[in-house]
C-alpha positions as CSV (number, residue, x, y, z in Angstrom):
1,M,0.1,0.2,0.1
2,A,3.0,2.1,0.8
3,L,4.5,2.0,-3.0
4,V,0.9,2.0,-4.2
5,A,0.4,5.8,-2.9
6,L,3.8,6.4,-3.8
7,F,3.8,5.6,-7.2
8,A,0.0,7.0,-7.9
9,R,1.4,10.3,-6.7
10,G,-1.0,10.2,-3.6
11,H,-0.7,10.0,0.3
12,L,-0.4,7.5,2.7
13,L,-2.2,7.2,6.2
14,I,-1.3,4.4,8.6
15,E,-3.9,3.3,11.0
16,G,-2.7,1.5,14.9
17,V,-2.6,1.5,18.2
18,P,0.8,3.1,19.5
19,G,4.1,1.4,19.4
20,V,3.5,-1.2,16.4
21,G,6.1,0.9,14.4
22,K,3.8,3.2,12.5
23,T,6.8,5.6,12.3
24,T,9.6,2.9,11.9
25,L,8.0,2.0,8.5
26,G,7.3,5.4,7.3
27,Q,11.0,6.3,8.4
28,A,11.8,3.1,6.4
29,L,10.5,4.2,3.2
30,A,11.8,7.5,3.5
31,R,15.2,6.0,3.8
32,A,14.9,3.5,0.9
33,L,14.6,6.4,-1.5
34,D,17.3,9.2,-2.0
35,V,15.5,12.6,-1.0
36,N,14.8,15.0,1.4
37,F,12.8,13.9,4.4
38,Q,11.3,15.6,7.3
39,R,9.7,14.0,10.1
40,L,7.1,16.0,11.7
41,Q,5.3,15.2,15.4
42,F,2.0,17.1,15.7
43,T,0.9,17.8,19.2
44,S,-1.9,19.9,20.7
45,D,-0.5,23.3,20.7
46,M,0.7,23.3,17.2
47,L,0.3,26.5,14.4
48,P,-0.4,26.1,10.7
49,S,2.8,28.0,10.7
50,D,5.0,25.0,12.4
51,V,4.1,23.1,9.2
52,L,3.7,25.6,6.3
53,G,6.4,28.5,7.3
54,I,5.8,32.1,8.2
55,S,6.5,35.6,6.8
56,I,9.1,37.1,8.5
57,F,10.1,40.9,8.7
58,S,13.7,41.7,7.7
59,V,15.1,44.5,9.0
60,A,18.2,44.7,6.4
61,E,15.5,44.4,2.8
62,Q,13.1,46.1,4.7
63,K,10.3,43.5,3.2
64,F,9.0,40.5,5.0
65,E,10.5,37.3,3.7
66,F,9.1,33.5,4.1
67,K,10.8,30.8,6.1
68,R,9.6,27.9,4.9
69,G,8.1,25.1,7.1
70,P,8.8,21.7,7.0
71,V,6.4,20.9,4.5
72,F,9.0,21.4,2.1
73,T,10.4,18.3,1.3
74,N,10.0,15.5,-0.5
75,V,8.8,13.0,2.4
76,L,6.9,14.3,5.0
77,L,6.1,12.1,7.8
78,A,3.2,13.2,9.9
79,D,3.4,11.7,13.0
80,E,0.4,11.2,15.1
81,I,-1.7,13.9,13.0
82,N,-5.0,13.4,15.0
83,R,-2.8,14.9,17.8
84,T,-3.2,17.9,16.6
85,T,-6.2,20.4,16.1
86,P,-8.2,20.9,12.9
87,K,-7.0,24.0,12.2
88,T,-3.3,22.8,12.1
89,Q,-4.3,19.8,10.5
90,S,-6.4,21.4,7.1
91,A,-3.1,23.4,6.7
92,L,-1.9,20.1,5.0
93,L,-5.4,20.4,2.6
94,E,-3.3,22.1,-0.1
95,A,0.0,20.7,-0.1
96,M,-1.5,17.3,-0.4
97,N,-4.0,18.4,-3.1
98,E,-2.4,20.8,-5.2
99,Y,1.3,20.0,-4.2
100,Q,1.5,24.2,-3.4
101,V,1.4,26.3,-0.1
102,T,-0.2,29.7,-0.1
103,V,1.1,31.6,2.5
104,D,-0.1,36.1,1.9
105,S,-1.5,35.6,-0.9
106,H,1.6,34.0,-2.2
107,S,1.7,30.5,-3.9
108,H,5.2,28.3,-3.3
109,A,5.7,25.0,-5.1
110,L,6.4,22.0,-3.2
111,P,9.6,19.5,-4.3
112,Q,8.9,16.8,-6.4
113,P,8.2,14.3,-5.7
114,F,6.2,15.0,-3.0
115,L,5.1,12.3,-0.4
116,V,3.1,13.0,3.2
117,I,3.2,9.6,5.3
118,A,0.6,10.2,8.2
119,T,0.6,8.0,11.6
120,Q,-2.6,8.0,13.5
121,N,-3.7,6.6,16.7
122,P,-7.1,4.7,16.6
123,V,-9.9,8.2,17.6
124,E,-11.1,6.1,20.2
125,H,-8.1,6.7,22.3
126,H,-7.9,9.8,24.1
127,G,-6.3,13.2,23.3
128,T,-7.1,12.6,19.3
129,Y,-9.0,14.8,17.1
130,P,-10.6,12.6,14.5
131,L,-9.6,13.5,10.5
132,P,-12.8,15.4,9.1
133,E,-13.9,13.9,5.8
134,S,-11.9,16.6,3.7
135,Q,-8.8,15.7,5.4
136,M,-9.5,11.8,4.8
137,D,-10.3,12.4,1.3
138,R,-6.3,13.2,0.5
139,F,-5.1,10.4,1.4
140,L,-5.2,7.5,-1.6
141,V,-5.0,5.0,1.0
142,R,-5.6,4.0,4.4
143,A,-3.1,1.2,6.0
144,H,-3.4,-0.8,9.4
145,M,-0.7,-1.9,11.5
146,S,-1.8,-4.5,13.5
147,Y,0.0,-6.5,16.7
148,P,3.2,-8.6,15.7
149,E,2.6,-12.1,15.5
150,A,4.6,-14.0,18.2
151,G,7.5,-15.0,16.0
152,S,8.0,-11.4,14.7
153,E,7.5,-9.3,18.1
154,R,10.3,-12.3,19.5
155,E,12.4,-11.3,16.7
156,I,11.9,-7.3,17.7
157,L,12.8,-8.2,21.2
158,R,16.1,-10.4,20.4
159,W,17.4,-7.9,17.4
160,E,16.2,-4.5,18.8
161,V,14.2,-3.7,16.2
162,G,14.6,0.5,15.8
163,A,15.7,3.2,15.4
164,A,19.2,1.6,15.5
165,R,18.3,-1.0,12.4
166,L,16.9,2.3,10.4
167,D,20.7,2.8,10.1
168,D,21.1,-0.5,7.5
169,V,18.1,1.3,4.9
170,R,19.9,2.1,2.0
171,P,18.5,3.8,-0.4
172,V,17.0,1.6,-3.5
173,L,15.4,4.8,-5.6
174,T,15.8,8.0,-6.6
175,G,14.1,11.4,-6.4
176,A,13.9,11.1,-10.5
177,D,13.7,7.4,-10.6
178,V,10.3,7.9,-8.8
179,L,9.1,10.5,-11.1
180,A,10.2,8.4,-14.0
181,G,7.9,5.9,-12.2
182,Q,4.6,7.7,-11.8
183,D,4.8,8.7,-15.5
184,E,5.1,5.2,-16.4
185,V,2.0,4.9,-13.9
186,T,-0.2,7.1,-16.2
187,R,0.5,5.0,-19.2
188,V,-0.6,1.8,-17.8
189,K,-3.7,0.5,-19.7
190,V,-7.5,0.5,-17.7
191,D,-10.2,-1.7,-19.9
192,E,-13.6,0.7,-20.3
193,A,-15.0,-2.8,-18.3
194,L,-12.6,-2.1,-15.5
195,V,-14.2,1.4,-15.3
196,D,-17.1,0.6,-15.1
197,Y,-16.6,-2.2,-12.7
198,A,-15.2,0.6,-10.4
199,L,-17.8,3.1,-11.1
200,A,-20.4,0.3,-10.4
201,I,-18.5,-0.1,-7.0
202,V,-18.6,3.2,-6.2
203,G,-22.2,4.2,-6.7
204,R,-23.3,1.4,-5.1
205,T,-22.1,3.1,-1.5
206,R,-23.7,6.4,-2.7
207,D,-26.9,4.0,-2.6
208,S,-26.0,2.3,0.4
209,Q,-28.7,2.3,3.2
210,Y,-25.9,1.8,5.7
211,L,-23.6,4.9,4.5
212,A,-24.4,8.3,5.1
213,L,-21.7,9.7,3.2
214,G,-20.5,7.5,-0.1
215,V,-17.7,7.9,-2.7
216,S,-17.0,11.1,-4.0
217,P,-15.7,11.3,-7.8
218,R,-12.0,12.6,-6.5
219,G,-12.0,8.7,-4.4
220,A,-13.0,7.1,-7.7
221,Q,-10.1,8.6,-9.4
222,M,-8.0,7.5,-6.8
223,L,-8.5,3.9,-7.0
224,Y,-7.8,4.7,-10.6
225,R,-5.1,5.4,-9.9
226,A,-3.9,3.3,-7.6
227,A,-4.9,0.1,-9.9
228,Q,-2.5,1.4,-12.4
229,A,0.0,2.0,-9.4
230,M,-1.0,-1.8,-8.3
231,A,-0.2,-3.2,-12.2
232,F,3.2,-1.4,-12.5
233,I,4.4,-2.4,-8.8
234,D,3.4,-6.0,-10.4
235,G,5.4,-5.2,-13.9
236,R,2.2,-5.2,-15.7
237,S,1.3,-2.9,-18.5
238,F,-2.5,-2.9,-17.3
239,A,-4.7,-3.4,-14.6
240,T,-6.9,-6.7,-13.6
241,P,-10.4,-6.6,-12.4
242,E,-8.5,-7.9,-9.3
243,D,-6.5,-5.1,-8.3
244,F,-9.6,-2.8,-8.0
245,K,-11.5,-5.6,-5.8
246,Q,-8.1,-5.9,-3.7
247,L,-7.6,-2.0,-3.5
248,A,-11.4,-1.1,-3.2
249,I,-11.3,-1.4,0.7
250,S,-8.1,0.5,1.4
251,V,-8.7,3.5,-1.1
252,F,-12.9,3.7,0.2
253,A,-13.4,3.1,3.7
254,H,-11.4,5.9,4.7
255,R,-13.6,8.6,2.6
256,V,-17.3,6.9,3.4
257,V,-19.5,7.7,6.6
258,V,-21.1,5.0,8.3
259,N,-25.0,6.0,10.1
260,G,-26.4,4.8,12.2
261,R,-28.1,2.0,10.6
262,Y,-25.5,-0.5,10.9
263,S,-26.0,-2.8,13.6
264,S,-22.1,-3.6,14.8
265,T,-19.9,-3.9,17.8
266,L,-17.1,-2.8,15.0
267,R,-15.2,0.5,15.4
268,K,-16.8,2.6,13.0
269,S,-13.6,2.3,10.8
270,E,-13.8,-1.5,10.9
271,Q,-17.4,-1.2,10.1
272,A,-17.2,1.1,7.2
273,E,-14.1,-1.6,5.8
274,Q,-17.0,-4.7,6.2
275,I,-19.5,-2.3,4.4
276,I,-17.5,-1.5,1.3
277,R,-16.3,-5.5,2.0
278,D,-19.9,-6.3,1.0
279,I,-20.5,-4.0,-1.7
280,V,-17.1,-5.3,-3.9
281,E,-18.9,-8.7,-3.1
282,T,-22.4,-7.9,-4.9
283,V,-20.9,-6.2,-7.8
284,P,-20.2,-8.9,-10.6
285,V,-16.3,-8.4,-11.4
286,P,-15.8,-8.5,-15.4
287,V,-14.6,-11.2,-17.6
């Protein structure tokens, strides 16, 4: 899912309880790319200027100068993004969607490639601010990190996997490689039958009795791009129905809003995933 987000020119949201390695995954991916990297630890007292930058008056120049914030990088790790206020969360909206930042009526382009890897704790935990729908819609995919299996956790304890092991990660791609790969993704062929298949799934989300908000046109575009990226990663020049089916939950579940009609003891995010899973299973797969 992380590579799909990277090559589809999207952004990645990693969700899980504290301590399962969300930040480590983001750092490892960033280190595997030979690009600029910034990590931001989001807190409740953080301001938008701490992310975007601020204009400071220069006495020598007798004018305001824009001091760029940490968002001006290739890979931004937004750690625990839902621990900051909605005002600061929204500071990333323009950057994630338009790859630019506007401060004092001046627009500043962001470096390319640009990828936001955000981590968040489940919203049921104390001290969290749920991301609004407009912010969630900017993430191409949402991935979950759960507790590791017994064997993996034993290895973590024995080998002290963490920051020290990250030093062993070496770049395998450059920024130019990523941009070239992103261009190749746009040339992956998608049959009209697959477009109809994707739109049928989107339509079912909008008509579902269990969803107050279905998938937006941006969400449909994201699934299309994600399917192309999945095919590219698999070394194919064409997308298949399995690409769309495999990605539908990761791309759609965080974009929909569950209403009170769905009776389940699952968390809201898990309910949304189950509803999308049920919808995908009912839509005929093109042959």
